[in-house]
C-alpha angles and dihedrals in degrees: 000000000000093000092051090052092048090049091050093048091050092047092049090049091052093047094051092045089052089049091052092050093051098044101042098069092048092046092049092048093050102036103021115199091353089073088072090063088063090056092046093052093046094049090045091053092054093067097063090038092058092042093050105037108028122074122227110264101176111124094007128118125227088254090057092053091046088056090048094054094042088058090068097244123201120268091243105063092195090070093059118080092206091054096056102035126083 
């Protein structure tokens, strides 16, 4: 299962990198410097998304994370004490 997850993660990374490479020149050509505002907003939106929805994994084993997800955690990880504590 771990290899499938790693393969899916690598494929997703390549697909989104390809999308960025294809869209950026067109966006800069059409919008000019304003296109960078789109990237700033998207990147700024990622900070609260990661803080709110992704559990803390530092110092945890894969088995710990497996137990966490089998326990039916809430969608917002910030609401779960187990998700934000070490």
